[in-house]
C-alpha positions as CSV (number, residue, x, y, z in Angstrom):
1,M,110.6,105.1,84.6
2,A,107.3,104.5,86.2
3,L,105.2,102.2,84.1
4,F,102.3,101.7,86.3
5,G,100.8,102.4,89.8
6,F,99.9,99.1,91.1
7,F,97.7,99.0,94.1
8,N,96.3,100.9,97.0
9,R,95.5,99.3,100.3
10,K,91.9,98.4,101.1
11,N,90.3,97.0,104.2
12,E,91.2,93.7,105.7
13,N,87.9,92.3,104.3
14,T,89.0,92.9,100.8
15,N,89.1,89.7,98.7
16,T,91.3,91.0,95.9
17,I,94.4,93.2,95.7
18,P,93.4,96.5,94.0
19,F,95.4,96.9,90.9
20,Q,95.4,99.6,88.3
21,L,97.4,99.9,85.1
22,T,98.5,103.4,84.1
23,P,99.6,104.4,80.6
24,V,103.2,103.7,79.6
25,T,105.0,107.0,79.0
26,P,106.8,107.0,75.6
27,V,110.5,107.1,75.9
28,S,112.8,108.6,73.3
29,S,115.7,106.5,72.2
30,V,117.9,105.8,69.2
31,E,115.8,102.8,68.6
32,E,113.5,104.7,66.2
33,A,113.0,108.1,64.7
34,T,109.6,108.6,66.5
35,N,108.4,107.7,70.0
36,E,106.7,104.3,70.1
37,T,104.7,103.1,73.0
38,P,104.4,99.3,73.3
39,V,100.9,98.2,72.4
40,V,99.1,94.9,72.3
41,E,97.6,95.2,68.9
42,E,99.4,96.3,65.8
43,T,96.5,98.4,64.6
44,V,96.8,100.7,67.6
45,S,98.6,104.0,66.9
46,E,102.2,104.3,68.1
47,N,101.4,107.4,70.3
48,K,98.6,105.7,72.3
49,P,99.3,104.1,75.7
50,L,99.6,100.3,76.3
51,M,96.1,98.8,76.2
52,V,96.0,95.6,78.1
53,S,93.4,93.2,76.7
54,Y,94.3,90.1,78.8
55,A,92.0,88.7,81.4
56,T,94.2,88.4,84.5
57,G,94.1,92.0,85.6
58,W,97.5,91.5,87.3
59,P,100.9,93.1,86.5
60,I,101.9,90.1,84.4
61,D,99.5,91.5,81.7
62,I,102.1,94.2,81.0
63,I,104.7,91.5,80.1
64,Y,102.2,89.7,77.8
65,G,101.6,93.0,76.1
66,F,105.3,93.5,75.3
67,L,105.8,89.9,74.2
68,H,102.8,90.0,71.9
69,K,104.2,93.2,70.2
70,N,105.0,92.6,66.5
71,Y,108.1,94.7,65.5
72,E,108.0,93.6,61.9
73,S,106.9,97.0,60.6
74,K,109.5,98.8,62.7
75,G,112.2,96.4,61.3
76,Y,111.1,97.1,57.8
77,D,111.1,100.9,58.3
78,D,114.6,100.7,59.9
79,A,116.0,98.8,57.0
80,M,114.7,101.5,54.6
81,L,116.6,104.0,56.6
82,N,119.8,102.0,57.0
83,S,120.2,98.5,55.8
84,N,123.5,97.9,57.6
85,L,123.4,94.8,59.8
86,T,125.2,96.6,62.6
87,F,122.2,99.0,62.7
88,R,119.9,96.1,62.9
89,D,121.8,94.5,65.8
90,M,121.9,97.8,67.7
91,N,118.1,98.2,67.4
92,M,117.5,94.6,68.4
93,N,119.6,95.1,71.5
94,I,117.6,98.2,72.4
95,I,114.3,96.2,72.1
96,R,115.9,93.4,74.2
97,H,117.1,95.8,77.0
98,K,113.8,97.6,77.1
99,I,111.8,94.4,77.6
100,L,114.3,93.1,80.2
101,M,113.9,96.4,82.1
102,V,110.1,95.8,82.1
103,F,110.7,92.3,83.5
104,R,112.7,93.8,86.3
105,E,110.1,96.4,87.1
106,I,107.2,93.8,87.1
107,N,109.2,91.5,89.4
108,L,109.9,94.4,91.8
109,N,106.2,95.2,91.9
110,Y,105.3,91.6,92.6
111,D,107.9,91.6,95.4
112,A,106.3,94.7,96.9
113,M,102.9,93.1,96.7
114,K,104.2,90.0,98.5
115,Q,105.7,92.1,101.3
116,D,102.4,93.9,101.7
117,L,100.5,90.7,101.8
118,D,102.9,89.2,104.4
119,T,102.3,92.1,106.7
120,R,98.6,91.9,106.3
121,I,98.5,88.2,106.8
122,E,100.5,88.5,110.0
123,T,98.2,91.2,111.3
124,C,95.1,89.2,110.5
125,N,96.5,86.1,112.2
126,A,97.4,88.1,115.3
127,A,93.9,89.6,115.4
128,G,92.2,86.2,114.9
129,L,90.8,87.1,111.4
130,L,91.4,83.7,110.0
131,T,88.9,84.0,107.1
132,T,90.6,87.2,105.9
133,A,94.0,85.6,106.3
134,A,92.9,82.6,104.2
135,D,91.8,85.0,101.4
136,L,95.1,86.8,101.5
137,N,96.9,83.5,101.4
138,K,95.0,82.7,98.2
139,Q,96.2,85.9,96.7
140,M,99.8,85.1,97.8
141,A,99.5,81.8,95.9
142,V,98.5,83.7,92.7
143,I,101.5,86.0,93.1
144,N,103.8,83.0,93.5
145,A,102.4,81.4,90.4
146,H,102.8,84.6,88.4
147,K,106.4,84.9,89.6
148,E,107.1,81.4,88.3
149,E,105.5,82.3,85.0
150,L,107.6,85.5,84.8
151,S,110.8,83.5,85.5
152,Q,110.0,81.1,82.7
153,L,109.1,83.9,80.2
154,E,112.2,85.8,81.0
155,H,114.3,82.7,80.5
156,D,112.7,82.1,77.2
157,F,113.1,85.7,76.1
158,R,116.8,85.8,77.0
159,N,117.3,82.6,75.0
160,N,115.1,83.7,72.1
161,A,112.9,80.6,72.6
162,N,109.2,79.7,72.3
163,E,106.6,82.4,72.3
164,A,108.9,84.9,74.0
165,S,111.0,85.1,70.8
166,V,108.2,87.0,68.9
167,P,109.5,90.6,69.5
168,L,113.1,90.0,68.2
169,M,112.2,87.5,65.5
170,S,109.5,89.8,64.1
171,Y,111.9,92.7,64.0
172,E,114.6,90.7,62.2
173,C,112.0,89.4,59.8
174,G,110.8,92.9,59.0
175,F,114.4,94.1,58.6
176,L,115.3,91.3,56.1
177,R,112.1,92.0,54.2
178,G,113.2,95.7,53.9
179,I,116.6,94.6,52.6
180,S,114.9,92.4,50.0
181,T,112.7,95.3,49.0
182,I,115.7,97.6,48.5
183,A,117.5,94.9,46.5
184,L,114.5,94.4,44.2
185,A,113.9,98.1,43.7
186,S,117.5,98.9,42.8
187,P,117.9,99.4,39.0
188,T,120.2,96.8,37.4
189,K,123.3,98.3,36.2
190,T,124.4,96.5,33.1
191,Q,128.0,97.0,32.1
192,S,128.6,97.0,28.3
193,I,131.6,94.7,27.8
194,K,133.3,95.2,24.5
195,A,134.5,92.0,22.9
196,P,138.2,92.2,21.8
197,V,138.6,92.8,18.1
198,V,140.2,89.8,16.5
199,S,142.0,90.6,13.3
200,T,141.2,88.3,10.4
201,L,144.2,89.4,8.5
202,N,147.1,87.1,8.0
203,P,149.9,88.3,10.3
204,K,152.4,87.6,7.6
205,S,150.7,89.9,5.2
206,M,151.1,92.7,7.8
207,A,154.9,92.3,7.9
208,V,156.7,95.2,6.3
């Protein structure tokens, strides 16, 4: 699954790594009845691509987009379809595996960027382009910082901790809200219990 095309090489005088985000292709899964593309804002339609509204302009923005996703509405809708807790757990696992796959892809792209920079830095040093090599080293420092941040975010997500717990916690919250709605909407079935008839007659008077 190709989430994004990251960068094209520019000249050695370039001060930044070109980076372009491409729309995330919706993927069908048993997670939901309709395709849903991860988005940053809840108000964005499900069928629209991921719109990154963060300032870095680097691949890590994709992760931020997924971790900011609120799945409460989806959890609520799923509970309306099937309130079985096994169904809930299955869908939470799908969300978890999807996001872990994105972590893996983002890390692979950062690794590719590092390899590209290493090659360019070696070439610049060999050619005596020290200023350009220094600029590339600054970009390498940014990549290393993002890799550390990704590692911490993935650790928190796997342990359902801190801000990285938003996706799964929001889904569970929505699912439980759906179960509560179903319980409140169900008509109360009152069973008429007939009290046993107690005879007021003297048992001795009933003897033949």
